[in-house]
N, C-alpha and C positions, 0 to 999 in steps of 0.2 A: 563521437560516441557519447551517449548520454548516461550519466550516473543517476540511478534511481535513489532518492533520499529515503532512508528508513528511520522512522521516528519511534521513540520509546514512550508508550503510554501506560506501562505496567504499574507505576506507583502514583499515578495522577488520579486525584479524587475530583472528578468533574463530570458534568453531563456530556454524553457522547457527542451530541450535536455541537456543543461548544468546542470540544476537541477537534472535530472535523473542520470547523470554521477557522480555528487558530492552530492548525497542525504544525505550521512552521515555528511555533513557539516552544514545541516539545524538544527534549534532548534528542540528538541524533545517535543512532546505533552504528558503530564502525567495526562490526564483526559479523560473522556468519550467524544467521538465525537458526537455532536447532530445529531438526525435523520434528513435526508434531506440534509446533507453536501455533497459537491462535493469532491471526493477523487480519487487518482490514487492508484491502488493496484498492486504491483509487486508479481508475483507468478510463481511457476514452476508446470508443469503438468506431472504426471507420469502415465503410464499404465502398467499393467502386466496381464498375463494369456494368454493361447493359445486358449481357446474356449470362445464362447459367453455365458454369458455376460463378457466382459473384465472389470477388476477392474481398477478404476481411483482414483487418489489422487491429490488434489490441495493443494500445500504448499505455504502459504502466506509468503513472504520474508520481505516486509515492506509496509507501507501505507504512502502516502503523502497527506496532507490536502490542498486543493486549495481554498475552501470557505465553510463557514457555514451560515445557514439561519439567517436572521435578526429577532430580537425579536420584 
């Protein structure tokens, strides 16, 4: 089983492209992300099969939290 890393970018003042390139330098989130949060999800998409319907898999690589709802 693979654990998807969740990174916290809420208090980082940097260019988004720099964050993406250095995502593993951000602090990790070790709790559930609230519903309604704004996140970036990095994933790969794979397809296989020669006939329709084609099989598709989405593989989440990491998640970056940009903001969470106020309480």
